[in-house]
C-alpha positions, 0 to 999 in steps of 0.5 A: 749376560744373555742366556743361550736361548736369547743368543740362539734366537738372535742368531736364527733371526740373522741366519733365516733371511740369508737362508731364505735368500739362498733357497729362493735363488736356488729355486730360480736357478733350477726353474730357469734350467733348459734342456741342453742338446748333446748332438754336437756339430749337427745342431742348427740350421743346414742348407743343402747345396748339392745332391748326388744320386744314383738310379738304384740302391746298388753301392757299386754304382756310386753317385753319378748324377749331380743335382745343384739344389742351392737355388731350391733353398732346402734346409734341414734343422736339428735341435734336441731330438727334433728335426725340420725340413723346409723348402719355399714350396710344397715338397711333401705333397701338402706343405713346405715343412716336414718334421720328425725325430732323429737319432745320431749314433755310431756315425749314422743318422736315423730320421723317423718317424716323419710327419707332414707339418700343417699349421694346426696339426702334424700328419704321420707319413705311414707309407714306406714306399712314398716318394713325396720326400724324394726331392729333399733326399728321403725315400719312403717314410724314414731316412737312414744316412751314414754321416760321411762328414760332419764339422761345425760348418759342413755335412755330408749324409749318404743314403742308399740312393743319395749323397747330400751335401750341406753347409751350416747357415 
């Protein structure tokens, strides 16, 4: 008959490899976890199709001036808390890409801070009166929008000066 210590040694000899395998699998699982976004439908690449503007920021004026921007290929991309605005040509006075952080809460989209994206660095936009992003729907060095509509393939953002219409790419 076998002693208790022999039985314990034999059991541990069989359990240790299985336990090690579970620990190794757990390590790989935790190591492979990525950050997941909780932004909902706004995540992804959006193409601006129309822009309605007004001369001043007076709400009573509405947005009487329509600009068809579909041929200009203005895209806004959202992922995690980062956004990128891209155009085929320079739109910010230096490059064809502007990047920044955004937050989406209570039906509002706030975009700030914004940076001119160069290949080797980003340069913070500091002038609140800058008009370099006017063509992509942002006045100054930040953007504040009411999310008028947001579905999985259609978005309308309204600021004091513009109503921007997007379709998801």
